[in-house]
C-alpha positions as CSV (number, residue, x, y, z in Angstrom):
1,M,10.5,-23.5,39.8
2,G,12.2,-26.0,37.4
3,N,12.5,-29.3,36.5
4,I,12.1,-32.6,38.3
5,R,12.0,-36.2,37.6
6,C,8.8,-38.0,37.0
7,P,8.2,-40.3,39.8
8,K,6.6,-43.0,37.5
9,C,9.0,-42.8,34.5
10,R,11.9,-40.9,36.1
11,K,12.3,-38.7,32.9
12,M,13.0,-34.9,33.2
13,I,10.0,-32.7,32.9
14,N,8.7,-29.3,34.0
15,E,7.2,-29.0,37.6
16,K,4.4,-26.7,36.5
17,D,3.2,-29.5,34.0
18,K,-0.1,-31.0,34.8
19,K,1.1,-34.5,33.4
20,C,4.3,-36.1,32.4
21,E,4.5,-35.7,28.3
22,Y,6.6,-39.0,28.4
23,C,4.3,-41.6,30.3
24,G,1.3,-39.4,30.9
25,F,1.5,-39.4,34.9
26,D,-1.0,-37.0,36.0
27,G,-0.3,-36.6,39.5
28,I,2.8,-34.1,39.0
29,R,1.3,-30.9,40.7
30,T,0.2,-33.4,43.7
31,Y,3.5,-35.0,44.0
32,V,5.3,-31.4,43.7
33,S,3.3,-30.0,46.6
34,K,3.9,-33.0,48.5
35,Q,7.6,-32.9,47.9
36,K,7.8,-29.0,48.7
37,R,5.8,-29.8,52.1
38,T,8.4,-32.7,53.3
39,E,11.3,-30.2,52.4
40,S,10.1,-27.5,54.6
41,E,9.0,-30.2,57.4
42,N,12.5,-31.6,57.3
43,K,14.0,-27.9,57.4
44,G,12.1,-27.1,60.6
45,K,13.0,-30.5,62.2
46,S,16.5,-30.0,61.5
47,S,16.7,-26.4,62.4
48,S,14.9,-27.1,66.0
49,S,17.0,-30.1,66.6
50,N,20.4,-28.2,66.4
51,S,19.3,-25.7,69.0
C-alpha cells in the first residue's frame, strides 16, 4: 500500500484514505480498487498472449 494521485486534483494522497484531503474527492477507495482490478486483468492478458 502506498500513495497515489487523486484522480480529481492530481495531488499525492494515501490510497487508504476515504477521501482526498485537498479537494474532497470521496471515491478514492473505489478508484483504487478499479485500478488494481484493471492492472491484474492486464497482467493476465499479457502473460497469456506471450504463450
